[in-house]
C-alpha positions as CSV (number, residue, x, y, z in Angstrom):
1,X,24.8,10.8,2.2
2,X,21.1,9.9,2.4
3,X,18.3,9.7,5.0
4,X,16.3,6.5,4.5
5,X,12.7,6.6,5.8
6,X,10.3,3.6,5.6
7,X,6.6,4.1,6.1
8,X,5.2,0.8,4.7
9,X,5.0,-0.8,8.1
10,X,6.4,0.5,11.3
11,X,8.3,3.8,10.9
12,X,12.0,3.4,10.3
13,X,14.5,6.2,9.7
14,X,18.2,5.7,9.3
15,X,21.2,7.8,8.4
16,X,24.1,5.7,7.2
17,X,22.4,2.7,8.9
18,X,22.2,4.6,12.2
19,X,18.6,4.8,13.5
20,X,17.4,8.4,13.9
21,X,13.6,8.0,14.3
22,X,12.3,9.6,17.5
23,X,10.7,7.4,20.1
24,X,8.1,9.8,21.3
25,X,4.7,9.7,19.5
26,X,4.3,13.3,18.3
27,X,7.9,13.7,16.9
28,X,7.4,10.4,15.1
29,X,4.1,11.8,13.7
30,X,6.0,14.9,12.6
31,X,8.7,13.0,10.8
32,X,6.1,10.8,9.0
33,X,4.2,13.8,7.6
34,X,7.4,15.5,6.6
35,X,8.5,12.3,4.8
36,X,5.2,12.0,3.0
37,X,5.7,15.6,1.7
38,X,9.5,15.1,1.0
39,X,10.6,17.6,-1.6
40,X,7.7,20.0,-0.8
41,X,7.1,22.6,1.8
42,X,4.7,21.3,4.5
43,X,3.1,24.4,6.1
44,X,3.3,25.0,9.8
45,X,-0.5,25.1,9.9
46,X,-0.7,21.6,8.3
47,X,1.8,20.2,10.8
48,X,0.0,21.7,13.8
49,X,-3.4,20.4,12.6
50,X,-1.9,17.0,12.0
51,X,-0.4,16.7,15.4
52,X,-2.8,18.6,17.6
53,X,-6.1,18.7,15.7
54,X,-8.4,21.7,15.3
55,X,-7.8,23.0,18.9
56,X,-4.1,23.1,19.4
57,X,-2.5,24.4,22.6
58,X,-1.1,27.9,22.6
59,X,2.4,26.5,22.8
60,X,1.9,24.3,19.7
61,X,4.1,26.3,17.3
62,X,6.9,26.7,19.8
63,X,6.7,23.0,20.6
64,X,6.8,22.2,16.9
65,X,10.0,24.2,16.6
66,X,11.5,22.2,19.4
67,X,10.6,19.0,17.7
68,X,12.2,20.2,14.5
69,X,15.4,21.1,16.4
70,X,15.6,17.7,18.0
71,X,15.2,16.0,14.6
72,X,18.1,18.0,13.3
73,X,20.2,17.1,16.3
74,X,19.5,13.4,15.8
75,X,20.8,13.8,12.2
76,X,23.8,15.8,13.3
77,X,24.9,13.1,15.8
78,X,24.1,10.1,13.5
79,X,27.6,9.9,12.0
80,X,29.6,7.6,14.2
81,X,33.0,8.8,13.1
82,X,32.6,12.1,14.9
83,X,31.8,14.2,11.9
84,X,28.5,16.0,11.7
85,X,26.0,16.0,8.9
86,X,24.1,19.2,8.6
87,X,20.6,18.6,9.9
88,X,19.5,21.9,8.4
89,X,20.5,20.6,5.0
90,X,18.2,17.7,5.2
91,X,15.4,19.6,7.0
92,X,15.1,23.1,5.8
93,X,13.1,26.0,7.2
94,X,11.0,27.8,4.6
95,X,8.9,30.9,4.7
96,X,5.8,29.2,6.0
97,X,6.9,25.7,6.9
98,X,9.5,23.0,6.7
99,X,10.8,20.7,3.9
100,X,12.7,17.5,3.8
101,X,15.1,17.6,0.9
102,X,13.7,15.2,-1.7
103,X,17.2,14.6,-3.2
104,X,18.7,13.6,0.1
105,X,15.8,11.5,1.5
106,X,15.1,8.0,0.2
107,X,11.5,6.9,0.9
108,X,10.2,3.4,0.5
109,X,6.8,4.8,-0.6
110,X,8.5,6.4,-3.7
111,X,10.3,3.1,-4.5
112,X,7.0,1.2,-4.2
113,X,5.1,3.6,-6.4
114,X,7.9,3.5,-9.0
115,X,7.9,-0.4,-9.2
116,X,4.2,-0.6,-9.1
117,X,3.7,1.9,-11.9
118,X,6.2,-0.1,-14.0
119,X,4.2,-3.3,-13.3
120,X,0.9,-1.8,-14.2
121,X,2.3,-0.4,-17.5
122,X,3.7,-3.8,-18.4
123,X,0.4,-5.4,-17.7
124,X,-1.4,-2.9,-20.0
125,X,1.1,-3.9,-22.7
126,X,0.4,-7.6,-22.2
127,X,3.9,-8.3,-20.7
128,X,2.7,-10.3,-17.8
129,X,6.0,-11.7,-16.8
130,X,7.5,-8.2,-16.2
131,X,4.2,-7.1,-14.6
132,X,4.4,-9.9,-12.1
133,X,8.1,-9.3,-11.4
134,X,7.7,-5.6,-10.8
135,X,4.5,-5.8,-8.8
136,X,6.0,-8.6,-6.6
137,X,9.0,-6.4,-5.9
138,X,6.8,-3.5,-5.1
139,X,4.6,-5.5,-2.7
140,X,7.7,-7.0,-1.0
141,X,8.5,-3.5,0.4
142,X,5.5,-3.7,2.7
143,X,6.5,-4.8,6.3
144,X,3.0,-4.4,7.7
145,X,0.1,-1.9,7.5
146,X,1.3,1.6,6.4
147,X,2.1,3.9,9.3
148,X,1.0,1.2,11.7
149,X,2.8,2.5,14.7
150,X,2.1,6.2,14.1
151,X,-0.7,8.2,15.6
152,X,-2.4,9.7,12.6
153,X,-4.2,13.0,12.2
154,X,-6.2,14.1,9.2
155,X,-3.4,14.1,6.7
156,X,-1.7,10.9,7.6
157,X,-5.1,9.1,7.9
158,X,-5.8,10.0,4.3
159,X,-2.4,8.9,3.2
160,X,-2.7,5.6,5.1
161,X,-6.1,4.9,3.4
162,X,-4.6,5.8,0.0
163,X,-1.6,3.5,0.4
164,X,-3.7,0.6,1.7
165,X,-6.1,0.9,-1.3
166,X,-3.2,1.2,-3.7
167,X,-1.6,-2.0,-2.2
168,X,-4.9,-3.9,-2.7
169,X,-5.2,-2.7,-6.2
170,X,-1.6,-3.7,-7.0
171,X,-2.0,-7.1,-5.4
172,X,-5.1,-7.6,-7.5
173,X,-3.0,-6.7,-10.6
174,X,-0.2,-9.0,-9.6
175,X,-2.6,-11.9,-9.1
176,X,-4.1,-11.3,-12.5
177,X,-0.7,-11.3,-14.2
178,X,0.2,-14.6,-12.5
179,X,-3.1,-16.1,-13.7
180,X,-2.3,-15.0,-17.2
181,X,1.1,-16.7,-16.9
182,X,-0.6,-20.0,-16.0
183,X,0.4,-20.1,-12.4
184,X,-3.0,-21.3,-11.3
185,X,-2.0,-24.1,-8.8
186,X,0.7,-22.0,-7.2
187,X,-1.9,-19.3,-6.4
188,X,-4.5,-21.5,-4.8
189,X,-3.2,-21.2,-1.2
190,X,-2.7,-17.4,-1.5
191,X,-6.1,-16.8,-3.0
192,X,-7.8,-19.0,-0.4
193,X,-6.3,-16.9,2.3
194,X,-7.3,-13.7,0.6
195,X,-10.9,-14.8,0.1
196,X,-11.0,-15.6,3.9
197,X,-9.5,-12.2,4.6
198,X,-11.9,-10.3,2.2
199,X,-15.0,-12.6,2.1
200,X,-17.0,-10.0,0.2
201,X,-14.4,-9.3,-2.5
202,X,-15.7,-10.2,-5.9
203,X,-12.3,-9.6,-7.4
204,X,-10.5,-12.1,-5.1
205,X,-13.3,-14.6,-5.4
206,X,-13.3,-14.4,-9.2
207,X,-9.6,-15.1,-9.4
208,X,-9.9,-18.0,-6.9
209,X,-12.7,-19.5,-9.0
210,X,-10.5,-19.2,-12.2
211,X,-7.5,-20.8,-10.5
212,X,-9.6,-23.6,-9.1
213,X,-11.3,-24.2,-12.5
214,X,-8.0,-24.2,-14.3
215,X,-6.6,-26.7,-11.7
216,X,-9.4,-29.1,-12.4
217,X,-11.4,-28.3,-9.3
218,X,-14.6,-27.1,-10.8
219,X,-16.8,-28.0,-7.8
220,X,-14.6,-26.0,-5.5
221,X,-15.0,-23.0,-7.9
222,X,-18.7,-23.3,-7.6
223,X,-18.5,-23.6,-3.8
224,X,-16.4,-20.4,-3.7
225,X,-19.1,-18.5,-5.7
226,X,-21.9,-19.8,-3.3
227,X,-19.9,-18.6,-0.3
228,X,-19.5,-15.2,-1.8
229,X,-23.2,-15.0,-2.7
230,X,-24.3,-16.0,0.8
231,X,-21.9,-13.4,2.3
232,X,-23.1,-10.6,0.1
233,X,-26.8,-11.4,0.8
234,X,-26.3,-11.7,4.5
235,X,-24.0,-8.7,5.0
236,X,-25.2,-6.3,2.4
237,X,-28.5,-7.6,1.1
238,X,-27.3,-7.7,-2.5
239,X,-26.6,-10.4,-5.0
240,X,-23.2,-10.9,-6.8
241,X,-22.6,-8.6,-9.8
242,X,-23.6,-9.5,-13.3
243,X,-19.9,-10.2,-14.2
244,X,-19.6,-12.7,-11.3
245,X,-22.9,-14.4,-12.3
246,X,-21.5,-14.7,-15.8
247,X,-18.3,-16.3,-14.4
248,X,-20.4,-18.7,-12.4
249,X,-22.4,-19.7,-15.5
250,X,-19.2,-20.1,-17.5
251,X,-17.9,-22.5,-14.9
252,X,-21.1,-24.5,-14.9
253,X,-21.0,-24.9,-18.7
254,X,-17.3,-25.4,-18.9
255,X,-16.7,-22.4,-21.2
256,X,-13.4,-22.9,-23.1
257,X,-12.7,-19.2,-22.7
258,X,-11.9,-19.8,-19.0
259,X,-8.8,-21.8,-20.0
260,X,-7.4,-18.8,-22.0
261,X,-4.2,-17.2,-20.7
262,X,-5.6,-13.7,-20.7
263,X,-7.7,-11.7,-18.2
264,X,-11.3,-13.1,-18.2
265,X,-13.8,-10.4,-18.7
266,X,-15.8,-11.2,-15.5
267,X,-12.6,-11.1,-13.5
268,X,-11.9,-7.4,-14.3
269,X,-14.9,-5.6,-13.2
270,X,-14.0,-4.9,-9.5
271,X,-10.4,-3.8,-8.9
272,X,-10.6,-3.0,-5.2
273,X,-11.3,-5.6,-2.5
274,X,-14.4,-4.9,-0.4
275,X,-13.4,-5.7,3.2
276,X,-16.0,-7.5,5.2
């Protein structure tokens, strides 16, 4: 008997495959922040601040209690065979707040972090096949931007940014693992799209340059560098980093190290994409 809550995309909440997520904005926001804190007490003050901000109405605490009660009722009525699950068992009242039982709630964020951590550990140990497999499985859990249909207050905004940055970092690590496995040609389309999406990302551009070079398209690798440099100068008034310039020079001279099936030094400097 578990409550499944998915936050990596539009909010989904099901009990025994029966949807239980509220439709109204504030109750959905409440469920999301309780889910992020599953297994821990989320103070009433935090919930009120998340939903109503720094100037909540006088009725905010009473309204919060009403939302909690309705969430429990949705759980109680979720079983289609007429039996009732105990909503208070899933969502407990504590001294200063509320807590979703971490043992009874299954969260896609936790599964994602578990798979991604395994992938990163494998990459650190040089097991790129396992790294690619685990990171691909982790990234497949995303159905869209995190919390994309939730009104976010201060806490959920921080969590949304954290998850988005983590996803970019893990995508970067998965691409690097695939390059180390020699999957250069198969990555060209994906990397071209990512460079268009993140035109100022040195990390994505560096990987695209490597994939192009290793696929025998040296001139296109040089073109990718010049597009990056033009964008950085125009948008930020800066030149590419030293590591990217070294990669460019290595492509120009046909450095044999570029053909190695290991992370190229110039490709590892910037882990997070810089959105343009």
